[in-house]
C-alpha positions in Angstrom: 0.0 0.0 0.0 1.1 3.6 -0.6 -0.1 6.7 1.2 -1.6 9.4 -1.0 -3.0 12.8 -0.1 -6.2 14.1 -1.5 -6.5 17.7 -2.6 -8.3 18.5 0.7 -5.3 17.3 2.7 -6.7 14.0 3.9 -4.4 11.0 3.5 -5.5 7.5 2.4 -3.8 4.2 1.4 -4.0 2.8 -2.0 -2.9 -0.6 -3.2 -0.2 0.1 -5.8 -0.7 -3.2 -7.5 -4.0 -1.9 -9.0 -2.6 1.3 -10.4 -2.9 1.4 -14.2 -1.9 5.0 -15.0 -0.5 8.1 -13.2 -1.1 11.3 -15.1 -0.8 15.1 -14.6 -3.8 17.1 -15.8 -2.2 19.4 -14.1 -3.5 17.7 -10.9 -2.0 14.2 -10.5 -4.7 11.7 -11.5 -4.3 8.0 -10.6 -6.4 5.5 -12.5 -6.9 2.0 -11.2 -7.4 -1.2 -13.2 -11.1 -1.1 -12.2 -11.5 2.4 -13.7 -11.7 4.3 -10.4 -9.8 7.6 -10.4 -8.2 9.4 -7.6 -6.7 13.0 -7.6 -3.6 13.4 -5.5 -1.8 16.3 -4.0 1.6 14.7 -4.7 3.2 15.1 -8.1 3.3 12.4 -10.7 7.0 11.8 -10.0 6.3 11.5 -6.2 3.6 8.9 -6.8 5.8 7.0 -9.2 8.6 7.0 -6.6 6.2 5.7 -3.9 5.1 2.9 -6.3 8.7 1.9 -7.1 9.5 1.8 -3.3 6.4 -0.3 -2.7 7.5 -2.8 -5.4 10.9 -3.0 -3.8 9.4 -3.7 -0.4 7.3 -6.5 -1.6 10.1 -7.9 -3.9 8.1 -7.6 -7.1 11.3 -6.4 -8.8 13.4 -9.2 -7.4 13.0 -11.3 -10.6 15.9 -10.3 -12.9 13.7 -10.9 -16.0 11.1 -8.4 -14.8 14.0 -5.9 -14.2 15.1 -6.4 -17.8 18.3 -8.3 -17.0 18.9 -11.2 -19.4 21.1 -13.4 -17.3 20.6 -14.4 -13.7 23.9 -14.6 -11.8 
């Protein structure tokens, strides 16, 4: 889960595994795989960094083929 702040300042948790897109319209809009949209106070870059950190914490990127590496050492 990642913590996101709504435009009104209230924080909530969002399961990063269900995030399909993160866009700036100029407000950061997060679209989930089920079509739900959330507008966040954080920038697109901040949200992407939180997603990457979450993936590292749950070891999603531990597979070398997912990371784009050809050979596993």
